[in-house]
N, C-alpha and C positions, 0 to 999 in steps of 0.2 A: 504494500500500500504506500503510495506517494501522498504525503500530506502537504498541502499548499496553505501557507499563512500569508495573507496579503490584505491590506485594507482597501485596495482598489478592486472593486467588484468586476470590472471589465478584465483586469489582469487575471483574477482568479478563474473567471469563465474561460478565457483564452487558453490558459495553462491546462485546465481540465480537458478542454476539447483536444488540445494537442496530445496529451497523454492518452486519452481515449482512442485517438486515431492510430496509435501504435500499440494498443492493447494493454495499457497499464492502468490498473485501478487507482483512483485517487479520491481524496476528500479534501474539501476546501473550508477554510475558516477565515473570518475577517480580522481576527486578532489572536495573539498568543494566549490571552486569557480564555477566549472561546475554545481554543484547542485544548488547553489544560483542563477546562471544565468538562470537556466531552468524554474524557476517559479513553480516548482512542490512541494514547501513546504506545500501548503494547502492540498495536497493529501497524504502526508506522515503521517502514523500512528506510524511508528517505524523507527528509523534511526540508 
């Protein structure tokens, strides 16, 4: 799982689209705080 943390919604969306196009799963968060609250840290292989 690739985790994207960026406060720019367009950048998050573009990165997710790019990763999806090459078959990589991803989740996106608007802030580090949101990511840490999500409990997804154990699933993240790349941040």
